[in-house]
C-alpha atoms as a printed R data frame, in Angstrom:
    type eleno elety resid chain resno       x       y       z
1   ATOM     1    CA   SER     A     1   4.743  16.964  -5.152
2   ATOM     2    CA   ALA     A     2   1.228  15.442  -5.569
3   ATOM     3    CA   ALA     A     3  -1.668  16.699  -3.241
4   ATOM     4    CA   PRO     A     4  -2.359  14.482  -0.315
5   ATOM     5    CA   LEU     A     5  -4.896  11.825  -0.430
6   ATOM     6    CA   GLU     A     6  -8.408  12.518   0.419
7   ATOM     7    CA   PRO     A     7  -9.846  10.038   3.250
8   ATOM     8    CA   ALA     A     8 -11.968   7.488   1.805
9   ATOM     9    CA   PRO     A     9 -15.697   8.520   1.328
10  ATOM    10    CA   LYS     A    10 -18.117   6.881   3.708
11  ATOM    11    CA   ARG     A    11 -19.809   4.243   1.689
12  ATOM    12    CA   ALA     A    12 -23.460   4.988   1.222
13  ATOM    13    CA   LYS     A    13 -25.999   2.214   1.259
14  ATOM    14    CA   LYS     A    14 -27.756   1.094  -1.838
15  ATOM    15    CA   GLU     A    15 -31.583   0.568  -2.000
16  ATOM    16    CA   ASN     A    16 -30.806  -3.074  -1.251
17  ATOM    17    CA   GLY     A    17 -28.840  -2.493   1.870
18  ATOM    18    CA   GLU     A    18 -25.519  -3.027   0.616
19  ATOM    19    CA   LYS     A    19 -22.641  -0.841   1.130
20  ATOM    20    CA   GLY     A    20 -20.891   0.290  -2.191
21  ATOM    21    CA   SER     A    21 -19.437  -2.327  -4.752
22  ATOM    22    CA   ARG     A    22 -17.141  -5.489  -3.919
23  ATOM    23    CA   TYR     A    23 -14.326  -3.440  -5.795
24  ATOM    24    CA   ASP     A    24 -14.863  -0.282  -3.520
25  ATOM    25    CA   HIS     A    25 -14.162  -2.841  -0.536
26  ATOM    26    CA   SER     A    26 -11.362  -4.944  -2.345
27  ATOM    27    CA   LEU     A    27  -7.917  -5.395  -0.894
28  ATOM    28    CA   GLY     A    28  -6.537  -4.642  -4.255
29  ATOM    29    CA   LEU     A    29  -7.980  -1.185  -4.407
30  ATOM    30    CA   LEU     A    30  -7.034  -0.610  -0.801
31  ATOM    31    CA   THR     A    31  -3.514  -1.566  -1.796
32  ATOM    32    CA   THR     A    32  -3.206   0.725  -4.571
33  ATOM    33    CA   ARG     A    33  -4.404   3.683  -2.441
34  ATOM    34    CA   PHE     A    34  -1.687   2.632   0.257
35  ATOM    35    CA   VAL     A    35   0.995   2.455  -2.147
36  ATOM    36    CA   ASP     A    36  -0.202   5.761  -3.604
37  ATOM    37    CA   LEU     A    37  -0.081   7.209  -0.128
38  ATOM    38    CA   LEU     A    38   3.306   5.665   0.631
39  ATOM    39    CA   LYS     A    39   4.848   7.126  -2.372
40  ATOM    40    CA   GLN     A    40   3.804  10.671  -1.398
41  ATOM    41    CA   ALA     A    41   5.182  10.064   2.032
42  ATOM    42    CA   PRO     A    42   8.142  12.206   2.956
43  ATOM    43    CA   ASP     A    43  11.267  10.252   2.471
44  ATOM    44    CA   GLY     A    44   9.075   7.249   1.632
45  ATOM    45    CA   GLU     A    45   8.343   6.851   5.595
46  ATOM    46    CA   LEU     A    46   4.538   6.321   6.600
47  ATOM    47    CA   ASP     A    47   2.954   5.853   9.658
48  ATOM    48    CA   LEU     A    48   0.602   3.013   9.727
49  ATOM    49    CA   ASN     A    49  -1.885   4.410  11.967
50  ATOM    50    CA   SER     A    50  -2.179   7.681   9.910
51  ATOM    51    CA   ALA     A    51  -2.381   5.562   6.832
52  ATOM    52    CA   ALA     A    52  -5.497   3.685   8.091
53  ATOM    53    CA   THR     A    53  -7.093   6.994   9.200
54  ATOM    54    CA   GLN     A    54  -6.644   8.643   5.875
55  ATOM    55    CA   LEU     A    55  -7.675   5.397   3.900
56  ATOM    56    CA   GLY     A    56 -10.742   5.065   6.078
57  ATOM    57    CA   THR     A    57 -10.165   1.203   7.090
58  ATOM    58    CA   LYS     A    58  -9.170  -0.771   9.771
59  ATOM    59    CA   LYS     A    59  -5.327  -1.101  10.801
60  ATOM    60    CA   ARG     A    60  -5.698  -4.982  10.416
61  ATOM    61    CA   ARG     A    61  -6.239  -4.259   6.657
62  ATOM    62    CA   ILE     A    62  -3.338  -2.079   6.576
63  ATOM    63    CA   TYR     A    63  -1.208  -4.837   8.300
64  ATOM    64    CA   ASP     A    64  -2.368  -7.438   5.476
65  ATOM    65    CA   ILE     A    65  -0.894  -5.048   2.957
66  ATOM    66    CA   THR     A    66   2.241  -4.408   4.651
67  ATOM    67    CA   ASN     A    67   2.915  -8.181   5.465
68  ATOM    68    CA   VAL     A    68   2.819  -8.793   1.771
69  ATOM    69    CA   LEU     A    69   4.701  -6.017   0.609
70  ATOM    70    CA   GLU     A    70   7.329  -6.562   3.263
71  ATOM    71    CA   GLY     A    71   7.727 -10.215   2.165
72  ATOM    72    CA   ILE     A    72   8.484  -9.212  -1.131
73  ATOM    73    CA   GLY     A    73  10.986  -6.407  -0.109
74  ATOM    74    CA   LEU     A    74   9.121  -3.501  -1.388
75  ATOM    75    CA   ILE     A    75   8.974  -1.976   2.219
76  ATOM    76    CA   GLU     A    76  10.751  -2.326   5.496
77  ATOM    77    CA   LYS     A    77   9.301  -1.936   8.996
78  ATOM    78    CA   GLN     A    78  11.201   1.065  10.844
79  ATOM    79    CA   LEU     A    79   9.496   0.979  14.013
80  ATOM    80    CA   LYS     A    80   6.277  -0.718  15.194
81  ATOM    81    CA   ASN     A    81   3.971   1.487  13.419
82  ATOM    82    CA   LYS     A    82   6.291   2.971  10.678
83  ATOM    83    CA   ILE     A    83   7.458   1.532   7.411
84  ATOM    84    CA   LYS     A    84   9.715   2.940   4.562
85  ATOM    85    CA   TRP     A    85   9.297   2.245   0.672
86  ATOM    86    CA   MET     A    86  12.335   0.487  -0.633
87  ATOM    87    CA   GLY     A    87  11.174   0.631  -4.116
88  ATOM    88    CA   VAL     A    88  10.692  -2.089  -7.005
89  ATOM    89    CA   ALA     A    89  14.692  -1.879  -7.462
90  ATOM    90    CA   ASN     A    90  15.479  -3.324  -4.114
91  ATOM    91    CA   SER     A    91  12.354  -5.895  -4.122
92  ATOM    92    CA   ALA     A    92  12.930  -9.656  -3.937
93  ATOM    93    CA   LEU     A    93  11.514  -9.928  -7.345
94  ATOM    94    CA   ALA     A    94  14.164  -7.504  -8.846
95  ATOM    95    CA   HIS     A    95  16.963  -9.669  -7.184
96  ATOM    96    CA   SER     A    96  15.447 -12.864  -8.299
97  ATOM    97    CA   MET     A    97  15.191 -11.405 -12.036
98  ATOM    98    CA   ARG     A    98  18.723 -10.110 -11.871
99  ATOM    99    CA   ARG     A    99  20.188 -13.405 -10.485
100 ATOM   100    CA   ASN     A   100  18.259 -15.401 -13.512
101 ATOM   101    CA   GLY     A   101  19.285 -12.771 -16.113
102 ATOM   102    CA   ALA     A   102  15.598 -11.850 -16.684
103 ATOM   103    CA   ALA     A   103  15.754  -8.094 -15.889
104 ATOM   104    CA   GLY     A   104  17.142  -6.784 -19.176
105 ATOM   105    CA   GLY     A   105  17.783  -3.575 -17.658
106 ATOM   106    CA   VAL     A   106  14.156  -3.005 -16.994
107 ATOM   107    CA   LEU     A   107  14.711  -2.836 -13.400
């Protein structure tokens, strides 16, 4: 089992007053870290309040991520603040690829 993710470090202000790089703030990076956290979660279930705290972000950003992941079938809502990883094989993309014969046994 992988070690738990460390909370995101506080961003130090640069000399010109900016905080970190745009990449450090990007939704893409946050999504990657969120999925890593989700894959480490027991039984693939994750509390969204805990995730927001561990990732050092606002819950609104977590909802941005979960809305997309739920839309493509990678996660399912279990309770108001709890989600479960369904995986790529169960995703809408995988079903579409199988239906169209494009999976070729990859998924």
